[in-house]
C-alpha positions, 0 to 999 in steps of 0.5 A: 129455094134455099132449103132445097139447095141446102138439102141438095148440097147436104149442108155443105159448109162452103156452100153456106159461106158462099151464099151467106147462109147460116148453117146452124139456122138451116140445120134447125129448119131441117130438124123442124121440118122433119118434126112437123112431117112426123106430126102430120103423119101421126095425125093423118094430115096430108103433106102438101107444099105451097111451093112459091105461093108466099101468100099461103105461107104468110096467111099461115103465119098470120093464123099462128101469130095474129097477136104479133101484128103491127100497123105502120103509122104516118110517121113510119113507125109501127104500132103493135095492134095488141100492146099499142107499143110503137116500134121501128122495123129493124134495119136488117129487115130485107124490105126495109124501108118498105111501104107495107102497111101491116107486118107480123113480127116474131120479136120486139127487141130494145136496143137504142130503140124498140125494134120489130124483128123477123117480119113478114108483110101481111095484107089488111084484108087477111086480118078479118079473113084469117082471124075473124074472131080477133080482128073486127071486120070493120076496115075503118079502124083495125086497131080495135082488136078484141 
C-alpha cells in the first residue's frame, strides 16, 4: 500500500514527510522493483502480485533468508538457529514486544546489546515446508538445523 501510494504521488517529499516515509528508502524500493521486473521479463517469469497476502511474502523471504531465522527463548531473547547467538528484538521492530516464536532478521547489530533488526514473523510449520533440506522435519527440536 505504501509503495502504491508513493507511486501515485510521484514520490512527493511533503507526502513522505507527512506519512513518516523515508523517501530515499522508497526510491530504492522503486529501483529494486524495476530491476526485478526486468530480470523476470528477461528469463520469461510471469509477473504476478500476491497483493495483501503477507504469508506468500514471508514464505518468499524465508526461502531466501533461511539461515537468518531466530527462535524465541523462554526468557524472551531470540536464538539464531544457525549461529546459536542470543539476541534481542530491536525496539524499533513494529511488533515489539510480540509473542511470535520465530522471526527472520536481516541484520544482527551490537550496540549495548546484540539486536536482531528488520524482522518478519514466520510460522514454525513453514520452516520444514519452505526449506526442508535445511530444517529437519521433526518438530520437537527446530534448533537441529543442518
